[in-house]
C-alpha positions as CSV (number, residue, x, y, z in Angstrom):
1,M,116.1,87.2,93.3
2,A,113.0,89.3,92.7
3,L,109.9,88.0,94.4
4,S,106.2,88.4,93.9
5,D,104.1,91.0,95.8
6,P,104.5,90.7,99.6
7,R,102.0,89.4,102.0
8,W,101.0,91.8,104.8
9,H,100.4,90.9,108.4
10,D,97.2,92.5,109.6
11,G,99.2,94.4,112.2
12,A,101.6,95.8,109.6
13,V,98.6,97.1,107.6
14,E,97.4,98.8,110.7
15,D,100.8,100.3,111.3
16,A,101.0,101.7,107.8
17,L,97.5,103.1,107.8
18,S,98.0,104.7,111.2
19,A,101.2,106.4,110.1
20,R,99.6,107.5,106.8
21,N,96.6,108.9,108.7
22,W,98.9,110.7,111.2
23,Y,100.7,112.4,108.3
24,A,97.5,113.1,106.4
25,K,96.1,115.1,109.4
26,R,99.1,117.4,109.1
27,S,99.7,117.5,105.3
28,A,98.4,115.7,102.3
29,M,101.9,116.0,100.8
30,A,103.5,114.5,103.8
31,A,101.1,111.6,103.7
32,R,101.9,111.0,100.0
33,G,105.6,111.2,100.8
34,F,105.2,108.6,103.5
35,L,103.4,106.2,101.1
36,L,106.0,106.7,98.4
37,S,108.8,106.0,101.0
38,L,106.9,102.9,102.1
39,E,106.5,101.8,98.5
40,S,110.2,102.3,97.8
41,A,111.1,100.3,100.9
42,I,108.9,97.4,99.8
43,D,110.3,97.5,96.3
44,A,113.8,97.3,97.7
45,V,112.9,94.4,99.9
46,V,111.1,92.5,97.2
47,E,113.9,93.0,94.8
48,A,116.7,91.8,97.1
49,P,115.2,90.3,100.3
50,L,118.5,88.8,101.6
51,R,120.3,92.2,101.4
52,W,119.4,93.0,105.1
53,P,120.7,90.7,107.9
54,K,118.4,88.6,110.0
55,A,117.5,90.1,113.4
56,R,115.1,88.9,116.1
57,H,112.5,86.3,115.4
58,G,113.9,85.5,111.9
59,C,112.9,88.9,110.7
60,R,114.9,91.4,108.7
61,R,114.8,95.2,108.9
62,H,115.0,97.8,106.2
63,V,115.3,101.4,107.4
64,F,113.5,104.0,105.3
65,P,116.3,105.9,103.5
66,N,114.8,109.4,103.8
67,Q,113.1,111.8,106.3
68,Y,110.4,109.4,107.5
69,P,111.7,107.7,110.7
70,F,110.3,104.2,110.0
71,T,111.7,100.7,109.6
72,L,110.1,98.0,107.5
73,V,110.2,94.7,109.3
74,Y,109.8,91.6,107.1
75,R,110.5,87.9,106.9
76,L,110.7,85.3,104.2
77,L,107.9,82.8,104.4
78,D,109.5,80.7,101.7
79,E,112.0,81.4,98.9
80,D,109.3,83.3,96.9
81,T,107.3,85.1,99.5
82,V,108.1,88.1,101.7
83,Q,105.7,88.9,104.6
84,I,105.6,92.5,105.9
85,V,105.4,92.1,109.6
86,A,105.5,95.7,110.8
87,V,106.0,99.3,109.8
88,V,107.7,100.5,112.9
89,H,108.2,104.2,113.9
90,Q,111.8,104.3,115.2
91,K,110.7,106.0,118.5
92,R,108.2,103.3,119.3
93,P,109.3,100.4,121.6
94,P,110.8,97.8,119.3
95,E,109.1,94.8,121.0
96,Y,105.5,95.8,120.3
97,W,105.3,93.7,117.2
98,H,107.2,90.6,118.4
99,D,104.0,88.5,118.9
100,R,103.2,88.7,115.1
């Protein structure tokens, strides 16, 4: 079940930009790698959104499969729409995004 482009929660956009900016201050290549990893995670979720089990608040989690310690938190708004809820650094307290 491949879906259309995901919708982004404003907080998730902030998460992604903050992470990208953090990497960019250290290395343009690292920032580019982060964005490629994020894109890969989004592609995987859009291609097969039911692959990952439901967790809290009806959301699902896809852990980035490489050196970037992030988890993509998303939910299905309907059968055709994924919403990206958070781009969570794995060392950050997991509850910070729960009010989204």
